[in-house]
N, C-alpha and C positions, 0 to 999 in steps of 0.2 A: 538512437534515441528513442526514448518513450514517447507516447503519443502525448501524454499529459504535460511533458515538458517541451514538445515542438510546437503545439498549438499556441502558446503564448508568444514564441518567437516568431511565427507566422504572422500572428495579429499585430505584433509592434512594427513588423517590416512592411505590412500593409498600410499602416496608419503613417509610416515614415515615407511611403510612396505617393500617398495621396496628400501629404502636406508639401512635397517637393514637386508636385505637379506644376508646371509653368501655366499661367492664367494670363490671357490677353490684358494688358493693363488698360487699354481703351475701355474694353467692356467693364473692367473693374471699376474703374474711376466713374463711369457712368451709373453704375449700379449703386455706388455710394453717393450719387447725387452732385458730383464733382465736375467741373467743364473740361472739356478737351478741345486742343485745336490742332490742326494739320496745316502742312504746307502744301502748296499745289504746284505739282510740277507739270509744266508743259512743254519744256525744251528737251530734246532727245540727247541728254547729256547724263551718263552715270555719274560724273563727278558732283554735278549740280545736286542730284537726288541724295548721294552720299553726305555733302555738306549739310544739306538741309536735314537729313536723319539725324545728325550729332548736333545740332543747334540747340535741341531742348522741346521741339514740336512733338506732340503724342503720336502723330502718324503722318504718313505721307498721302496725298491725294494724287495719285499718278493719273493724268487725264489722257484718257483716250477717246473721248467723246469729241472734244474741241480742240485737238492737236493733232500732229502727224506722228506722235510717239507710236512705234510698232510693238507688237507682242513680243519679239525678240529684244528691243531694247527695255521694255517694261521687265522682262525677266532678269535682266542685268542689273536694273534698278533694284529689284526685289534682293537680290542676291548682295548687292552692295550695303544693303541695311543689316546683315549679320553683324553682331556684337555693338550695334548702334541703339539709340533709344527709340527713334520712331518706327511703328507699326506701318508696314505697307498695305494701302488699299489701292484698287484700281476702279476708276469709272469707266464702265464698259460703253461702248457707243449705243447699245440698243438693250431692252430688257428680253434677252432671250436666253433660253438654257445654254446653248453652246458657246455663248460670248462670256457668260459666267464660268462655264467649265474651263474655258482656256485661261482665264484671268487667275483661277483658283489653283489650277495645276501647273501655272507659271511661279506659284509661290505665294499669291496676294494672301492675307489674311482677312480680307474683306472685300465685298464688291458693293459699288455705288451703283443703282439700276436707275436710269433716267426714265422720265415720263411713265412712273408706276401709277397709273391713273385710274385703275379698275381693281377690285378686291381679287379678281382673277390674276391680274398681272402680280399683284402683291404676293399672292400664294405661289406664283412661278417663281417669282425671287427667291423666296425661302426654298422651294423645292429643288432649285438650281444650286444650293450652298449646301444642302444636308444630304448626307448618305441615306440609302434606305435602312431602316423603315420610316426615318424621319423626312426624307426626301426622296429625289431622284439623280441625285450627282452620281455620275458614272465613276468607277474606280480605275484611278491612274495615279497612284501615289508616288511614283517615283521621283519625279522632279520637286515637288512640293515638300516632300519628307527630307530631302536633302537641306532644304532651308530652314524645316521645323523637324528635327529629330524627336519623335516624341516615344517615350518609353512605353507608354500605354497602347501604341499603335496611332499611326497618323489618322484614320478614321474617326476614332473616337475623339482625338485631338482636335480635329477640324470641326466636328460637329458642336464641340464645347466653345472653340475660340474664333472660328470664321465668322465675321460679321455680315449681316444683311442691311444694308443701307438704302432706303426707298426714297427716291425723289418725288415730291408732291409739286408739280408745276403747272397743272392744267386744271381750268375751272371745273371740269367733270369730276377732277380727283377729289376737289374740296366737297363736290356734291356727295360724293362716297366716302368721306373721310373716316366716318365711324366705323364702317365695315373694313377698310384699309387698315387703320390703327388696331382692330381687333385681331388682326391676322397673326397666329401664334408664330413666333421665330423672327418677328422682325425686330432688330435692334435699335433702329434710329429712324425718325420721320424727318427726313431733310426738306426744307422748304428751298425750291428752285426760284429765288423771288424775282428775277428778272423774267423767265419765262412764263411765270405765274401772272404776271402784270400784263405781258403781251396777250396771255390768254383771254383775260378782261378786256382787252382793247386799248390798253394804255401805253405800249410801247417802252416797257421798262419801268416807269415810275412807280414808285411804291406809296406815293401820298394819296391818291385817290381813296374815298372811303370804303369802295367795294374790295380794293385789294388789302387794305388794312384789317377789314372784317374777316377775309379769307384767312388771313395769316392768324388770326385770333382764333378761329374755328379749328385750325389745325393744331395750334398748341393745346387747345382745351382738349382735343381728342387724344393727344399724347399723354396729358395729364390724366385723363380718365382711364385710359388701358395701361398707364405705366410705361409708356415707350418714350426715350428721350427724343426731344426735337431739336434740330439743328437748321444752320443757314449761313450763307456768307458772312463774314465780317471783315471790314476794311480797315478798321482803326481800333485802338485801345477805348476811345472814348464811347464808339458803337457798341463795343463788346459789353462794357459796363451797363449800358442800357439795355441790351439784349438779356444779359444775366437776369436783371430786375423782371424781365417779361417771361422767364421760366426756361430760356435756351440754355443748353448745356454743350452741344455740340458745334463746333465752328470750323468752316473751311476758311483758312487764311488765304491772303492774297497769293497771286501768281509769281514764280520765281522771277519773271521779267519785271514785275510791278514792284516787287522788293528791291530789285537790283536798280531800278530808276529811284526808288525813295532813298536809297542809300547814296546813290551819286548825287542828286539833286542839291543837297546843302554845299556840296563842295563846289559844284558847277555855278551855284548863284553867287557864292562868295566872290567868285573871280568874273561874275558878269557873264558866264558862258550859258546864254539861254538856249533852251532847245528849240529847234525849227518849227514853226507853226505848220499846221496842217495845209495852209492856203499856199504855203511855199513848196509843197511836195508835189511833183508832177503825177497825173493820174495815168499816164501811160508810159 
């Protein structure tokens, strides 16, 4: 075939490939300024994760910091999301390169980094999720590419779509929030509201003026640097208020909390009260 005829064909094929590339829907929605919400998975059940992934949630928050979920179970949960709506994210136990590497190589398409309290830790979080020259993620694409078969190659796919979610949950992080928010590659600034309150000495209460002011500073930094801001959300009413404040990324209640909320109206109707804490033995 003559080169003059071949070039337009190659150009058309290249355009079609670019148009057909899969884009992380959570990342895309946030880019458009639209809200996203995830289900928090704390039970070591692949069935629960698969059901939640098919309910309409945008992502799964697979909880490995505050639950006994193992990496092997998390991998099975990730595989169970194939063909379902929700994108699997994993909250790792600590902000370290190796914890993020294992989560990503298990097929998570986002890592939630706890206690990202310094600009150095923010940079480390990004480095852990990006391949060189954009970061320092080691190459081991066998398992993740089975979950995410990418025509352009897994490394390029992951650099474009894997999300870096940094949790701001300490007073010292608020003091450095401008530098943290300015870190290139962060996709979400997530406020760990309970730990943030503890850091200010208030045992989880978010009513004190110091805590409210800290939250406002984080939201303002996110807005300034174009980084979406998130936090936990327990009810539709709370989400309505948080949307007005500029939040777009929501961690929904945990699976066991939602199970209790679904069962409670039925039990209450029949007078089946839950046992109080004082009736439960401490030993």
